[in-house]
N, C-alpha and C positions, 0 to 999 in steps of 0.2 A: 087660712084665708087672712088677708090683710084687710084691716078695718078702713072705712071710708076716710077716717081721720088721718090715715097714714100718708106720709109725704114721700114722693119719689125724689131721691137726692142724686144718687149716681145710677146708671143703668142697672136695674134690679136690686137697688139698696133702698130700703124703706125705713122711715122713722115713724114710730107709733108709740102708743102707751106700753108701759111694761106690764107684764103678766107674771103671775106667781112662778111659772117654769122658768122665767128669766133670772130669778134671783141668784142662782149659783154662778151663772156667766157674769152677772153684774159684779158680784163679789169678786170674781177672779180679775175682771178688768180693773176694779178699784185697787186691788192688791198689787197689780202689776204696773199701775200707773206711777207717774213721777211723784215728787213730794207734795203736790198740790191736792191730791185726793186723800181723804181720810178712809181707811178700810172700814167697811161695815160688814157685820155678820148677816147670814142669810135671814136670821130673825128680825134684825133691825131693818134689813131691805124690805122684808114683807110688810112690816108695820108702816113703812114710808113709800110703799109701792106706787101709790097714786101720784107721787111727786116726780117719778121717773119717766122719761122717754128713752126709748132704745132704738138704735140703728141696726137693722137686721139684714143679713144676706138672703138671697132667694131660698136657701135651705133653712133658714130661721136662726142662723148663728148670730149671736150678739156681737156687733162690731164696735160699738160705742154706746155711750149713755150721758145723760145730763138730767139733773134734778132741780125742780123749783118748788120751794116750800116756804111757808111762813115760819119764822122762828119767834123766840120768846120776846124779842124786841119789837115784834109787830111788822118787820120788814119782810119782804119777799126776797129770798136769798137763792142765787144760782149756786149749785154745788155739784160735786161728782162729775165734772165734765172730763170724760176720758175716752180715748179711742185706742183700739187694738194697735200694737206696734205696726203691724204690716199695713194699716190703713192711714197712718199718720202722714200728713202732707198731701192728702187728697182732697181737703176741704170738708171732710166729714165732720171735724170738730166745729167748724164754722157753721155748718148747717144744724147741728145740735144746739148751738147757742142761739141761732136765729129762731129755732123752734121754741126755745125758752122765752125769747123776747115776744114772740107772738102770744104766748100764754100770759106774760105780764101785761101786754097791752090789752088783751081781753079782759083781764081783772082790773085795768086802769090803775096799775101801780108801778112804782119805780122798781127796778131790779138791781140788787146788790150782789157783789161777789168778792171773794178774797182769793188772791193769787200771787204766786212768786213770779208769774209771767204776765205782768200787767200790759205789755205791748200787744199781746194777742187780743185782749179785750178792748184795748183802746181803739185798735183797728176796726172794731165792731161798734164803736160809738160809746163805749164806757169812758167815764172820766174818773181820774184818781181823786180820792178824797183825802183831805188833811185830817185823818182820824186814825186811831190805832186799830189794827186788825183785831177782830175779836178772838179771844182765846179758844183754842180748840180743846174738846173734851178728851181727845186722844193725841198724845204727843207724837209728832213725826220726827224723823231723824234730823239732827242738827246740821247746820251747813247750808250753803246756797243763799241766794238772795233773800232778803226779808219779805215777809208776807205783806201785801198792800190791799187796802180796801178800795174798791171801785163801785160806781153806780151808772146805770143807764137810765136816764130820766124818761118817764113815760110822757109822750107828746101831748096826751089829753090833759095831764096834770099841770104841764108847762103852760098850756093855753089858758087854763083857768086862773093861773097866777097873774096873768096880764091884766 
């Protein structure tokens, strides 16, 4: 049964919170993703499960995921945005990021991310920051464009700054 919090994205595709049974599928999605995602073990995923949203097919298959969590620097970070290869280009990644933005707005916080594909996030309202990308705890293969830090400002906080 899909929770009331689930969101219909494409016909019969729902985005909702991750459950323990999703950990193996999320681990596979992260391992198969581009250089932007850090692979996590099932144990690490279970420890951070509350951060994840999962896009599911009607049969319950995980098609994509995204996580929002507070890190040591006190910022809310968007991470682990990935979509199954067969579903790329359908708007599912955009829907996962929109769901993450809803979570950050509800928490009244800016949302940060690091990506080698900043144009994708800029199209969703993120802006590039002139600060170095944080160091990952797990090295990813070398090559490709540099990692860039981006932020999507919370409208509530921007209004307070006026």
